MISELUM-520648 format. One record per residue (C-alpha): residue number from 1; z, y, x; residue in three letters. Coordinates in steps of 0.2 Angstrom, whole numbers, padded with zeros to 4 digits. Example, Ala and Ser with C-alpha at 12.3 -4.5 7.8 and 13.67 -1.06 7.14 Angstrom:
BEGIN
{k = 1	c3 = 0039	c2 = -0022	c1 = 0062	r = ALA}
{k = 2	c3 = 0036	c2 = -0005	c1 = 0068	r = SER}
end
This chain:
BEGIN
{k = 1	c3 = 0056	c2 = -0090	c1 = 0175	r = MET}
{k = 2	c3 = 0070	c2 = -0085	c1 = 0165	r = HIS}
{k = 3	c3 = 0081	c2 = -0071	c1 = 0174	r = ILE}
{k = 4	c3 = 0095	c2 = -0068	c1 = 0170	r = ILE}
{k = 5	c3 = 0107	c2 = -0052	c1 = 0179	r = ILE}
{k = 6	c3 = 0124	c2 = -0052	c1 = 0178	r = VAL}
{k = 7	c3 = 0134	c2 = -0034	c1 = 0183	r = GLY}
{k = 8	c3 = 0132	c2 = -0016	c1 = 0179	r = THR}
{k = 9	c3 = 0122	c2 = -0008	c1 = 0167	r = ALA}
{k = 10	c3 = 0118	c2 = 0004	c1 = 0157	r = HIS}
{k = 11	c3 = 0128	c2 = 0009	c1 = 0145	r = PRO}
{k = 12	c3 = 0140	c2 = 0007	c1 = 0161	r = LEU}
{k = 13	c3 = 0138	c2 = 0022	c1 = 0174	r = ARG}
{k = 14	c3 = 0133	c2 = 0024	c1 = 0194	r = GLY}
{k = 15	c3 = 0120	c2 = 0019	c1 = 0208	r = GLY}
{k = 16	c3 = 0122	c2 = -0001	c1 = 0205	r = ILE}
{k = 17	c3 = 0120	c2 = 0003	c1 = 0185	r = ALA}
{k = 18	c3 = 0102	c2 = 0011	c1 = 0190	r = HIS}
{k = 19	c3 = 0098	c2 = -0002	c1 = 0204	r = TYR}
{k = 20	c3 = 0101	c2 = -0017	c1 = 0191	r = ASN}
{k = 21	c3 = 0091	c2 = -0008	c1 = 0178	r = ALA}
{k = 22	c3 = 0075	c2 = -0004	c1 = 0188	r = LEU}
{k = 23	c3 = 0078	c2 = -0023	c1 = 0197	r = LEU}
{k = 24	c3 = 0074	c2 = -0032	c1 = 0181	r = ALA}
{k = 25	c3 = 0059	c2 = -0019	c1 = 0174	r = ALA}
{k = 26	c3 = 0051	c2 = -0026	c1 = 0192	r = ALA}
{k = 27	c3 = 0056	c2 = -0044	c1 = 0187	r = LEU}
{k = 28	c3 = 0053	c2 = -0045	c1 = 0169	r = GLY}
{k = 29	c3 = 0033	c2 = -0038	c1 = 0174	r = LYS}
{k = 30	c3 = 0031	c2 = -0058	c1 = 0175	r = SER}
{k = 31	c3 = 0045	c2 = -0065	c1 = 0172	r = HIS}
{k = 32	c3 = 0056	c2 = -0064	c1 = 0156	r = ARG}
{k = 33	c3 = 0072	c2 = -0055	c1 = 0160	r = VAL}
{k = 34	c3 = 0090	c2 = -0054	c1 = 0151	r = GLU}
{k = 35	c3 = 0104	c2 = -0042	c1 = 0158	r = THR}
{k = 36	c3 = 0122	c2 = -0045	c1 = 0153	r = ILE}
{k = 37	c3 = 0136	c2 = -0029	c1 = 0159	r = THR}
{k = 38	c3 = 0152	c2 = -0025	c1 = 0158	r = PHE}
{k = 39	c3 = 0165	c2 = -0025	c1 = 0144	r = LYS}
{k = 40	c3 = 0176	c2 = -0018	c1 = 0154	r = ARG}
{k = 41	c3 = 0172	c2 = -0016	c1 = 0171	r = GLN}
{k = 42	c3 = 0187	c2 = -0011	c1 = 0183	r = TYR}
{k = 43	c3 = 0205	c2 = -0010	c1 = 0176	r = PRO}
{k = 44	c3 = 0209	c2 = 0010	c1 = 0171	r = ALA}
{k = 45	c3 = 0223	c2 = 0008	c1 = 0185	r = PHE}
{k = 46	c3 = 0210	c2 = 0004	c1 = 0197	r = LEU}
{k = 47	c3 = 0197	c2 = 0017	c1 = 0194	r = PHE}
{k = 48	c3 = 0200	c2 = 0032	c1 = 0202	r = PRO}
{k = 49	c3 = 0183	c2 = 0041	c1 = 0191	r = GLY}
{k = 50	c3 = 0184	c2 = 0053	c1 = 0178	r = LYS}
{k = 51	c3 = 0173	c2 = 0039	c1 = 0164	r = THR}
{k = 52	c3 = 0164	c2 = 0024	c1 = 0170	r = GLN}
{k = 53	c3 = 0151	c2 = 0026	c1 = 0154	r = GLN}
{k = 54	c3 = 0134	c2 = 0035	c1 = 0156	r = GLU}
{k = 55	c3 = 0130	c2 = 0052	c1 = 0149	r = SER}
{k = 56	c3 = 0114	c2 = 0061	c1 = 0149	r = GLY}
{k = 57	c3 = 0095	c2 = 0054	c1 = 0148	r = GLU}
{k = 58	c3 = 0094	c2 = 0033	c1 = 0151	r = HIS}
{k = 59	c3 = 0076	c2 = 0035	c1 = 0152	r = HIS}
{k = 60	c3 = 0072	c2 = 0021	c1 = 0138	r = ASN}
{k = 61	c3 = 0083	c2 = 0011	c1 = 0147	r = ILE}
{k = 62	c3 = 0091	c2 = -0002	c1 = 0135	r = PRO}
{k = 63	c3 = 0109	c2 = -0004	c1 = 0136	r = PRO}
{k = 64	c3 = 0116	c2 = -0023	c1 = 0142	r = ALA}
{k = 65	c3 = 0125	c2 = -0034	c1 = 0129	r = PRO}
{k = 66	c3 = 0146	c2 = -0030	c1 = 0138	r = GLN}
{k = 67	c3 = 0153	c2 = -0045	c1 = 0136	r = LEU}
{k = 68	c3 = 0162	c2 = -0047	c1 = 0154	r = VAL}
{k = 69	c3 = 0181	c2 = -0041	c1 = 0158	r = ASP}
{k = 70	c3 = 0181	c2 = -0041	c1 = 0175	r = SER}
{k = 71	c3 = 0200	c2 = -0048	c1 = 0175	r = VAL}
{k = 72	c3 = 0200	c2 = -0062	c1 = 0161	r = ASN}
{k = 73	c3 = 0200	c2 = -0079	c1 = 0169	r = PRO}
{k = 74	c3 = 0194	c2 = -0084	c1 = 0150	r = LEU}
{k = 75	c3 = 0182	c2 = -0074	c1 = 0149	r = ASN}
{k = 76	c3 = 0172	c2 = -0079	c1 = 0166	r = TRP}
{k = 77	c3 = 0176	c2 = -0097	c1 = 0157	r = VAL}
{k = 78	c3 = 0166	c2 = -0092	c1 = 0145	r = ALA}
{k = 79	c3 = 0152	c2 = -0080	c1 = 0148	r = VAL}
{k = 80	c3 = 0148	c2 = -0096	c1 = 0161	r = GLY}
{k = 81	c3 = 0149	c2 = -0108	c1 = 0148	r = ARG}
{k = 82	c3 = 0137	c2 = -0096	c1 = 0137	r = MET}
{k = 83	c3 = 0124	c2 = -0093	c1 = 0152	r = ILE}
{k = 84	c3 = 0123	c2 = -0113	c1 = 0157	r = ALA}
{k = 85	c3 = 0120	c2 = -0114	c1 = 0135	r = GLN}
{k = 86	c3 = 0104	c2 = -0104	c1 = 0138	r = ARG}
{k = 87	c3 = 0101	c2 = -0113	c1 = 0155	r = LYS}
{k = 88	c3 = 0089	c2 = -0097	c1 = 0164	r = PRO}
{k = 89	c3 = 0081	c2 = -0102	c1 = 0178	r = ASP}
{k = 90	c3 = 0090	c2 = -0089	c1 = 0189	r = LEU}
{k = 91	c3 = 0105	c2 = -0082	c1 = 0190	r = LEU}
{k = 92	c3 = 0108	c2 = -0063	c1 = 0201	r = ILE}
{k = 93	c3 = 0125	c2 = -0056	c1 = 0202	r = PHE}
{k = 94	c3 = 0125	c2 = -0040	c1 = 0213	r = LYS}
{k = 95	c3 = 0137	c2 = -0039	c1 = 0224	r = TYR}
{k = 96	c3 = 0147	c2 = -0025	c1 = 0231	r = TRP}
{k = 97	c3 = 0164	c2 = -0028	c1 = 0231	r = LEU}
{k = 98	c3 = 0177	c2 = -0042	c1 = 0235	r = PRO}
{k = 99	c3 = 0187	c2 = -0037	c1 = 0217	r = PHE}
{k = 100	c3 = 0171	c2 = -0047	c1 = 0209	r = PHE}
{k = 101	c3 = 0173	c2 = -0061	c1 = 0218	r = GLY}
{k = 102	c3 = 0183	c2 = -0071	c1 = 0205	r = PRO}
{k = 103	c3 = 0173	c2 = -0067	c1 = 0192	r = CYS}
{k = 104	c3 = 0156	c2 = -0071	c1 = 0198	r = PHE}
{k = 105	c3 = 0161	c2 = -0085	c1 = 0207	r = GLY}
{k = 106	c3 = 0167	c2 = -0094	c1 = 0191	r = THR}
{k = 107	c3 = 0155	c2 = -0090	c1 = 0181	r = ILE}
{k = 108	c3 = 0141	c2 = -0094	c1 = 0194	r = ALA}
{k = 109	c3 = 0150	c2 = -0111	c1 = 0196	r = ARG}
{k = 110	c3 = 0150	c2 = -0113	c1 = 0175	r = MET}
{k = 111	c3 = 0131	c2 = -0107	c1 = 0171	r = ALA}
{k = 112	c3 = 0127	c2 = -0122	c1 = 0187	r = LYS}
{k = 113	c3 = 0135	c2 = -0138	c1 = 0177	r = ARG}
{k = 114	c3 = 0120	c2 = -0136	c1 = 0166	r = ASN}
{k = 115	c3 = 0113	c2 = -0142	c1 = 0182	r = GLY}
{k = 116	c3 = 0096	c2 = -0131	c1 = 0181	r = HIS}
{k = 117	c3 = 0100	c2 = -0114	c1 = 0185	r = THR}
{k = 118	c3 = 0103	c2 = -0108	c1 = 0203	r = ARG}
{k = 119	c3 = 0112	c2 = -0094	c1 = 0209	r = VAL}
{k = 120	c3 = 0107	c2 = -0080	c1 = 0219	r = LEU}
{k = 121	c3 = 0115	c2 = -0064	c1 = 0225	r = TYR}
{k = 122	c3 = 0110	c2 = -0047	c1 = 0229	r = ILE}
{k = 123	c3 = 0121	c2 = -0040	c1 = 0243	r = CYS}
{k = 124	c3 = 0126	c2 = -0020	c1 = 0244	r = ASP}
{k = 125	c3 = 0141	c2 = -0025	c1 = 0254	r = ASN}
{k = 126	c3 = 0148	c2 = -0044	c1 = 0257	r = VAL}
{k = 127	c3 = 0164	c2 = -0035	c1 = 0265	r = LEU}
{k = 128	c3 = 0168	c2 = -0018	c1 = 0259	r = PRO}
{k = 129	c3 = 0172	c2 = -0001	c1 = 0268	r = HIS}
{k = 130	c3 = 0190	c2 = -0002	c1 = 0266	r = GLU}
{k = 131	c3 = 0195	c2 = -0017	c1 = 0269	r = ARG}
{k = 132	c3 = 0208	c2 = -0026	c1 = 0258	r = ARG}
{k = 133	c3 = 0221	c2 = -0044	c1 = 0259	r = PRO}
{k = 134	c3 = 0211	c2 = -0058	c1 = 0252	r = PHE}
{k = 135	c3 = 0194	c2 = -0049	c1 = 0255	r = ASP}
{k = 136	c3 = 0182	c2 = -0062	c1 = 0263	r = ARG}
{k = 137	c3 = 0195	c2 = -0075	c1 = 0251	r = ALA}
{k = 138	c3 = 0184	c2 = -0068	c1 = 0235	r = PHE}
{k = 139	c3 = 0169	c2 = -0066	c1 = 0244	r = THR}
{k = 140	c3 = 0169	c2 = -0086	c1 = 0251	r = ARG}
{k = 141	c3 = 0174	c2 = -0089	c1 = 0232	r = TYR}
{k = 142	c3 = 0161	c2 = -0080	c1 = 0226	r = ALA}
{k = 143	c3 = 0147	c2 = -0087	c1 = 0237	r = PHE}
{k = 144	c3 = 0149	c2 = -0102	c1 = 0237	r = ARG}
{k = 145	c3 = 0142	c2 = -0110	c1 = 0226	r = PRO}
{k = 146	c3 = 0129	c2 = -0098	c1 = 0229	r = ALA}
{k = 147	c3 = 0109	c2 = -0104	c1 = 0232	r = ASP}
{k = 148	c3 = 0101	c2 = -0086	c1 = 0239	r = GLY}
{k = 149	c3 = 0104	c2 = -0070	c1 = 0247	r = PHE}
{k = 150	c3 = 0096	c2 = -0054	c1 = 0248	r = ILE}
{k = 151	c3 = 0101	c2 = -0044	c1 = 0261	r = VAL}
{k = 152	c3 = 0097	c2 = -0025	c1 = 0262	r = GLN}
{k = 153	c3 = 0102	c2 = -0020	c1 = 0280	r = SER}
{k = 154	c3 = 0106	c2 = -0030	c1 = 0296	r = GLY}
{k = 155	c3 = 0122	c2 = -0024	c1 = 0296	r = THR}
{k = 156	c3 = 0126	c2 = -0034	c1 = 0280	r = VAL}
{k = 157	c3 = 0115	c2 = -0049	c1 = 0288	r = GLU}
{k = 158	c3 = 0128	c2 = -0050	c1 = 0300	r = ARG}
{k = 159	c3 = 0143	c2 = -0049	c1 = 0288	r = ASP}
{k = 160	c3 = 0135	c2 = -0063	c1 = 0277	r = LEU}
{k = 161	c3 = 0132	c2 = -0075	c1 = 0293	r = ARG}
{k = 162	c3 = 0151	c2 = -0074	c1 = 0293	r = SER}
{k = 163	c3 = 0155	c2 = -0079	c1 = 0278	r = ILE}
{k = 164	c3 = 0142	c2 = -0091	c1 = 0276	r = VAL}
{k = 165	c3 = 0133	c2 = -0098	c1 = 0291	r = PRO}
{k = 166	c3 = 0117	c2 = -0102	c1 = 0286	r = GLY}
{k = 167	c3 = 0115	c2 = -0095	c1 = 0270	r = ALA}
{k = 168	c3 = 0096	c2 = -0096	c1 = 0263	r = ALA}
{k = 169	c3 = 0092	c2 = -0077	c1 = 0264	r = TYR}
{k = 170	c3 = 0079	c2 = -0064	c1 = 0265	r = ARG}
{k = 171	c3 = 0083	c2 = -0049	c1 = 0271	r = LEU}
{k = 172	c3 = 0075	c2 = -0035	c1 = 0261	r = VAL}
{k = 173	c3 = 0079	c2 = -0015	c1 = 0262	r = PRO}
{k = 174	c3 = 0086	c2 = -0007	c1 = 0247	r = HIS}
{k = 175	c3 = 0070	c2 = -0001	c1 = 0238	r = PRO}
{k = 176	c3 = 0067	c2 = 0018	c1 = 0233	r = VAL}
{k = 177	c3 = 0075	c2 = 0023	c1 = 0217	r = TYR}
{k = 178	c3 = 0062	c2 = 0032	c1 = 0204	r = ASN}
{k = 179	c3 = 0073	c2 = 0031	c1 = 0188	r = ILE}
{k = 180	c3 = 0075	c2 = 0048	c1 = 0191	r = PHE}
{k = 181	c3 = 0059	c2 = 0056	c1 = 0190	r = GLY}
{k = 182	c3 = 0046	c2 = 0066	c1 = 0201	r = THR}
{k = 183	c3 = 0053	c2 = 0081	c1 = 0214	r = PRO}
{k = 184	c3 = 0048	c2 = 0099	c1 = 0204	r = ILE}
{k = 185	c3 = 0046	c2 = 0113	c1 = 0214	r = ASP}
{k = 186	c3 = 0059	c2 = 0120	c1 = 0227	r = LYS}
{k = 187	c3 = 0059	c2 = 0136	c1 = 0220	r = ALA}
{k = 188	c3 = 0059	c2 = 0130	c1 = 0202	r = LEU}
{k = 189	c3 = 0074	c2 = 0118	c1 = 0206	r = ALA}
{k = 190	c3 = 0086	c2 = 0132	c1 = 0215	r = ARG}
{k = 191	c3 = 0079	c2 = 0145	c1 = 0198	r = GLN}
{k = 192	c3 = 0087	c2 = 0131	c1 = 0185	r = ILE}
{k = 193	c3 = 0103	c2 = 0131	c1 = 0197	r = LEU}
{k = 194	c3 = 0104	c2 = 0149	c1 = 0197	r = GLY}
{k = 195	c3 = 0104	c2 = 0149	c1 = 0216	r = LEU}
{k = 196	c3 = 0098	c2 = 0164	c1 = 0228	r = THR}
{k = 197	c3 = 0101	c2 = 0153	c1 = 0244	r = ASP}
{k = 198	c3 = 0086	c2 = 0153	c1 = 0258	r = ARG}
{k = 199	c3 = 0094	c2 = 0136	c1 = 0267	r = ARG}
{k = 200	c3 = 0098	c2 = 0122	c1 = 0257	r = ILE}
{k = 201	c3 = 0107	c2 = 0106	c1 = 0260	r = VAL}
{k = 202	c3 = 0114	c2 = 0093	c1 = 0249	r = LEU}
{k = 203	c3 = 0127	c2 = 0081	c1 = 0251	r = PHE}
{k = 204	c3 = 0127	c2 = 0070	c1 = 0235	r = PHE}
{k = 205	c3 = 0139	c2 = 0054	c1 = 0227	r = GLY}
{k = 206	c3 = 0154	c2 = 0047	c1 = 0225	r = TYR}
{k = 207	c3 = 0166	c2 = 0054	c1 = 0237	r = ILE}
{k = 208	c3 = 0174	c2 = 0044	c1 = 0246	r = ARG}
{k = 209	c3 = 0183	c2 = 0048	c1 = 0267	r = ARG}
{k = 210	c3 = 0168	c2 = 0031	c1 = 0273	r = TYR}
{k = 211	c3 = 0157	c2 = 0046	c1 = 0268	r = LYS}
{k = 212	c3 = 0161	c2 = 0055	c1 = 0280	r = GLY}
{k = 213	c3 = 0162	c2 = 0077	c1 = 0269	r = LEU}
{k = 214	c3 = 0177	c2 = 0080	c1 = 0280	r = HIS}
{k = 215	c3 = 0169	c2 = 0078	c1 = 0295	r = VAL}
{k = 216	c3 = 0152	c2 = 0089	c1 = 0289	r = LEU}
{k = 217	c3 = 0164	c2 = 0103	c1 = 0283	r = LEU}
{k = 218	c3 = 0169	c2 = 0102	c1 = 0300	r = GLU}
{k = 219	c3 = 0152	c2 = 0102	c1 = 0304	r = ALA}
{k = 220	c3 = 0149	c2 = 0120	c1 = 0295	r = MET}
{k = 221	c3 = 0161	c2 = 0129	c1 = 0301	r = GLN}
{k = 222	c3 = 0154	c2 = 0126	c1 = 0322	r = HIS}
{k = 223	c3 = 0138	c2 = 0133	c1 = 0315	r = LEU}
{k = 224	c3 = 0137	c2 = 0152	c1 = 0321	r = PRO}
{k = 225	c3 = 0140	c2 = 0168	c1 = 0307	r = ALA}
{k = 226	c3 = 0120	c2 = 0170	c1 = 0310	r = SER}
{k = 227	c3 = 0115	c2 = 0155	c1 = 0305	r = PHE}
{k = 228	c3 = 0117	c2 = 0156	c1 = 0287	r = PRO}
{k = 229	c3 = 0118	c2 = 0142	c1 = 0278	r = LEU}
{k = 230	c3 = 0123	c2 = 0132	c1 = 0259	r = ARG}
{k = 231	c3 = 0130	c2 = 0114	c1 = 0258	r = LEU}
{k = 232	c3 = 0130	c2 = 0110	c1 = 0238	r = LEU}
{k = 233	c3 = 0141	c2 = 0096	c1 = 0238	r = VAL}
{k = 234	c3 = 0140	c2 = 0087	c1 = 0220	r = VAL}
{k = 235	c3 = 0149	c2 = 0071	c1 = 0216	r = GLY}
{k = 236	c3 = 0164	c2 = 0062	c1 = 0209	r = GLU}
{k = 237	c3 = 0180	c2 = 0061	c1 = 0221	r = PHE}
{k = 238	c3 = 0187	c2 = 0047	c1 = 0222	r = TYR}
{k = 239	c3 = 0196	c2 = 0055	c1 = 0233	r = ASP}
{k = 240	c3 = 0211	c2 = 0071	c1 = 0232	r = ASP}
{k = 241	c3 = 0198	c2 = 0082	c1 = 0227	r = GLU}
{k = 242	c3 = 0211	c2 = 0098	c1 = 0231	r = ALA}
{k = 243	c3 = 0214	c2 = 0090	c1 = 0248	r = ALA}
{k = 244	c3 = 0193	c2 = 0095	c1 = 0253	r = TYR}
{k = 245	c3 = 0194	c2 = 0109	c1 = 0241	r = ARG}
{k = 246	c3 = 0209	c2 = 0118	c1 = 0255	r = LEU}
{k = 247	c3 = 0201	c2 = 0112	c1 = 0268	r = ALA}
{k = 248	c3 = 0187	c2 = 0121	c1 = 0260	r = VAL}
{k = 249	c3 = 0196	c2 = 0136	c1 = 0260	r = LYS}
{k = 250	c3 = 0207	c2 = 0133	c1 = 0276	r = GLU}
{k = 251	c3 = 0189	c2 = 0133	c1 = 0287	r = ARG}
{k = 252	c3 = 0184	c2 = 0151	c1 = 0278	r = GLY}
{k = 253	c3 = 0168	c2 = 0140	c1 = 0270	r = LEU}
{k = 254	c3 = 0171	c2 = 0148	c1 = 0251	r = GLU}
{k = 255	c3 = 0155	c2 = 0157	c1 = 0254	r = GLU}
{k = 256	c3 = 0142	c2 = 0143	c1 = 0262	r = ARG}
{k = 257	c3 = 0150	c2 = 0127	c1 = 0252	r = VAL}
{k = 258	c3 = 0147	c2 = 0123	c1 = 0232	r = LEU}
{k = 259	c3 = 0154	c2 = 0108	c1 = 0226	r = ILE}
{k = 260	c3 = 0149	c2 = 0103	c1 = 0207	r = HIS}
{k = 261	c3 = 0163	c2 = 0089	c1 = 0208	r = SER}
{k = 262	c3 = 0156	c2 = 0081	c1 = 0191	r = ASP}
{k = 263	c3 = 0146	c2 = 0066	c1 = 0188	r = TYR}
{k = 264	c3 = 0128	c2 = 0070	c1 = 0186	r = VAL}
{k = 265	c3 = 0118	c2 = 0064	c1 = 0174	r = SER}
{k = 266	c3 = 0101	c2 = 0055	c1 = 0175	r = ASN}
{k = 267	c3 = 0090	c2 = 0068	c1 = 0171	r = ASP}
{k = 268	c3 = 0100	c2 = 0084	c1 = 0181	r = ARG}
{k = 269	c3 = 0098	c2 = 0074	c1 = 0197	r = VAL}
{k = 270	c3 = 0081	c2 = 0079	c1 = 0198	r = ARG}
{k = 271	c3 = 0084	c2 = 0099	c1 = 0200	r = ASP}
{k = 272	c3 = 0097	c2 = 0095	c1 = 0214	r = TYR}
{k = 273	c3 = 0087	c2 = 0083	c1 = 0226	r = PHE}
{k = 274	c3 = 0070	c2 = 0096	c1 = 0224	r = SER}
{k = 275	c3 = 0082	c2 = 0113	c1 = 0228	r = ALA}
{k = 276	c3 = 0087	c2 = 0104	c1 = 0247	r = ALA}
{k = 277	c3 = 0078	c2 = 0106	c1 = 0262	r = ASP}
{k = 278	c3 = 0089	c2 = 0090	c1 = 0267	r = ALA}
{k = 279	c3 = 0100	c2 = 0077	c1 = 0264	r = VAL}
{k = 280	c3 = 0116	c2 = 0073	c1 = 0272	r = ILE}
{k = 281	c3 = 0125	c2 = 0057	c1 = 0273	r = LEU}
{k = 282	c3 = 0138	c2 = 0060	c1 = 0285	r = PRO}
{k = 283	c3 = 0145	c2 = 0043	c1 = 0285	r = TYR}
{k = 284	c3 = 0163	c2 = 0037	c1 = 0294	r = VAL}
{k = 285	c3 = 0157	c2 = 0021	c1 = 0289	r = SER}
{k = 286	c3 = 0143	c2 = 0010	c1 = 0282	r = ALA}
{k = 287	c3 = 0128	c2 = -0003	c1 = 0277	r = THR}
{k = 288	c3 = 0118	c2 = 0006	c1 = 0268	r = GLN}
{k = 289	c3 = 0117	c2 = 0021	c1 = 0256	r = SER}
{k = 290	c3 = 0105	c2 = 0021	c1 = 0239	r = GLY}
{k = 291	c3 = 0107	c2 = 0041	c1 = 0244	r = ILE}
{k = 292	c3 = 0095	c2 = 0040	c1 = 0256	r = ALA}
{k = 293	c3 = 0083	c2 = 0030	c1 = 0244	r = GLN}
{k = 294	c3 = 0086	c2 = 0045	c1 = 0229	r = ILE}
{k = 295	c3 = 0081	c2 = 0057	c1 = 0244	r = ALA}
{k = 296	c3 = 0066	c2 = 0048	c1 = 0249	r = TYR}
{k = 297	c3 = 0062	c2 = 0046	c1 = 0231	r = ASN}
{k = 298	c3 = 0061	c2 = 0066	c1 = 0232	r = PHE}
{k = 299	c3 = 0051	c2 = 0068	c1 = 0248	r = ASP}
{k = 300	c3 = 0069	c2 = 0074	c1 = 0254	r = LYS}
{k = 301	c3 = 0071	c2 = 0071	c1 = 0276	r = PRO}
{k = 302	c3 = 0091	c2 = 0064	c1 = 0279	r = VAL}
{k = 303	c3 = 0100	c2 = 0071	c1 = 0293	r = ILE}
{k = 304	c3 = 0114	c2 = 0055	c1 = 0295	r = ALA}
{k = 305	c3 = 0124	c2 = 0048	c1 = 0307	r = THR}
{k = 306	c3 = 0120	c2 = 0031	c1 = 0317	r = ASP}
{k = 307	c3 = 0133	c2 = 0023	c1 = 0304	r = ALA}
{k = 308	c3 = 0132	c2 = 0005	c1 = 0298	r = GLY}
{k = 309	c3 = 0112	c2 = 0004	c1 = 0295	r = GLY}
{k = 310	c3 = 0111	c2 = 0020	c1 = 0291	r = LEU}
{k = 311	c3 = 0097	c2 = 0023	c1 = 0306	r = ALA}
{k = 312	c3 = 0086	c2 = 0007	c1 = 0299	r = GLU}
{k = 313	c3 = 0084	c2 = 0018	c1 = 0285	r = VAL}
{k = 314	c3 = 0080	c2 = 0036	c1 = 0292	r = VAL}
{k = 315	c3 = 0070	c2 = 0034	c1 = 0306	r = LYS}
{k = 316	c3 = 0075	c2 = 0047	c1 = 0319	r = ASP}
{k = 317	c3 = 0064	c2 = 0061	c1 = 0323	r = GLY}
{k = 318	c3 = 0051	c2 = 0054	c1 = 0309	r = ILE}
{k = 319	c3 = 0058	c2 = 0055	c1 = 0292	r = THR}
{k = 320	c3 = 0076	c2 = 0064	c1 = 0298	r = GLY}
{k = 321	c3 = 0090	c2 = 0064	c1 = 0311	r = MET}
{k = 322	c3 = 0102	c2 = 0051	c1 = 0318	r = ILE}
{k = 323	c3 = 0117	c2 = 0060	c1 = 0324	r = VAL}
{k = 324	c3 = 0135	c2 = 0050	c1 = 0331	r = PRO}
{k = 325	c3 = 0145	c2 = 0047	c1 = 0316	r = SER}
{k = 326	c3 = 0161	c2 = 0056	c1 = 0317	r = ASN}
{k = 327	c3 = 0155	c2 = 0069	c1 = 0328	r = ASP}
{k = 328	c3 = 0155	c2 = 0086	c1 = 0319	r = PRO}
{k = 329	c3 = 0146	c2 = 0095	c1 = 0334	r = ALA}
{k = 330	c3 = 0131	c2 = 0086	c1 = 0335	r = ALA}
{k = 331	c3 = 0130	c2 = 0086	c1 = 0317	r = LEU}
{k = 332	c3 = 0132	c2 = 0103	c1 = 0316	r = ALA}
{k = 333	c3 = 0120	c2 = 0107	c1 = 0332	r = GLN}
{k = 334	c3 = 0105	c2 = 0095	c1 = 0323	r = ALA}
{k = 335	c3 = 0108	c2 = 0107	c1 = 0305	r = LEU}
{k = 336	c3 = 0104	c2 = 0120	c1 = 0316	r = GLN}
{k = 337	c3 = 0089	c2 = 0110	c1 = 0325	r = ARG}
{k = 338	c3 = 0080	c2 = 0106	c1 = 0309	r = TYR}
{k = 339	c3 = 0080	c2 = 0125	c1 = 0304	r = TYR}
{k = 340	c3 = 0074	c2 = 0134	c1 = 0318	r = ARG}
{k = 341	c3 = 0062	c2 = 0119	c1 = 0327	r = GLU}
{k = 342	c3 = 0052	c2 = 0120	c1 = 0305	r = GLY}
{k = 343	c3 = 0058	c2 = 0101	c1 = 0306	r = LEU}
{k = 344	c3 = 0058	c2 = 0098	c1 = 0286	r = GLU}
{k = 345	c3 = 0040	c2 = 0101	c1 = 0290	r = GLN}
{k = 346	c3 = 0035	c2 = 0090	c1 = 0300	r = GLN}
{k = 347	c3 = 0044	c2 = 0077	c1 = 0291	r = PHE}
{k = 348	c3 = 0038	c2 = 0078	c1 = 0273	r = VAL}
{k = 349	c3 = 0022	c2 = 0069	c1 = 0277	r = PRO}
{k = 350	c3 = 0032	c2 = 0053	c1 = 0287	r = HIS}
{k = 351	c3 = 0045	c2 = 0052	c1 = 0272	r = VAL}
{k = 352	c3 = 0031	c2 = 0051	c1 = 0259	r = ARG}
{k = 353	c3 = 0023	c2 = 0037	c1 = 0270	r = GLU}
{k = 354	c3 = 0039	c2 = 0027	c1 = 0275	r = GLU}
{k = 355	c3 = 0044	c2 = 0025	c1 = 0256	r = LYS}
{k = 356	c3 = 0030	c2 = 0015	c1 = 0251	r = LYS}
{k = 357	c3 = 0041	c2 = 0003	c1 = 0262	r = LYS}
{k = 358	c3 = 0053	c2 = 0001	c1 = 0249	r = TYR}
{k = 359	c3 = 0046	c2 = -0005	c1 = 0234	r = THR}
{k = 360	c3 = 0054	c2 = -0017	c1 = 0220	r = TRP}
{k = 361	c3 = 0039	c2 = -0029	c1 = 0222	r = GLU}
{k = 362	c3 = 0044	c2 = -0033	c1 = 0238	r = ASN}
{k = 363	c3 = 0062	c2 = -0036	c1 = 0234	r = LEU}
{k = 364	c3 = 0054	c2 = -0049	c1 = 0216	r = THR}
{k = 365	c3 = 0043	c2 = -0057	c1 = 0229	r = GLU}
{k = 366	c3 = 0059	c2 = -0062	c1 = 0239	r = ALA}
{k = 367	c3 = 0069	c2 = -0069	c1 = 0226	r = ILE}
{k = 368	c3 = 0055	c2 = -0077	c1 = 0219	r = GLU}
{k = 369	c3 = 0054	c2 = -0086	c1 = 0235	r = HIS}
{k = 370	c3 = 0071	c2 = -0090	c1 = 0236	r = LEU}
{k = 371	c3 = 0072	c2 = -0097	c1 = 0219	r = SER}
{k = 372	c3 = 0058	c2 = -0108	c1 = 0223	r = GLY}
{k = 373	c3 = 0047	c2 = -0100	c1 = 0210	r = ALA}
end
């Protein structure tokens, strides 16, 4: 097949860009694949981060043509017509936010005018964590010309069926992110980062309220003084950074919490995950999280809440621990139990086995099935 992927891609940054690069590589083993990305992904006033451009090493990821303007309807029509002229067999959109619904929906409609191209959406979310007016309307507009869908958790599956009853779809778990390399020795990683702590856990990724860092900070306060533990908070703040730093100070956690608030380039991700004993996902709400798949790539157990589809990936008592969401005391108890019972050593072999299920081959097979290839 000739396949065109439209979405975030290098030289833009972030987990979706990494996902699309890995997807293109996996599909490219059997098909001819092109990727088209944004020349303007978000208007500046809507983007809470510091930059939308990638930095650091890119692991030989070629830059995609930057053609799509997310806020210009004339551009949507032009890009759709251009795709229609190329006559791809399949047009894939990675969907995570209804903001892109009008853009993607228009491109899809224009592309399908050639009478040949089929449209497929890979859904991180159908409805967002932080709801806004017109979410459902924009999503319906995006999805109406679709021929098929990939969903990656039961929560997203239910949302899809509420928006598009009778949709043709496959549920395929989020594959493991292997774009960041392989694990290195824990002691070496800690030396690289200048860490001397005996116990280290990692909270990684963009920081927004629904991800529950505020709950994790309260849980850290519940830990007894006799239980030393360092929390690494690594990621760019999409909430008020000052409020979180104040919470650390007010809770007396300056010696326990280390915050690295800049975006981490691909070549540095390995160091933080390799240095940690476990990865913490204290989400208040969720569909799924690609962070769990990064953790699995580095053979790290995950301590997560029961929000959304997290418990579908983190197997309680096998590859990690599941605790109630928005419950700092329960999270603190889980952290203590993790170390006191030596659960890292028990969980790591199961993580290595479990992650074999989360392959890009499973995803490409589902895409081929839905597209009739």
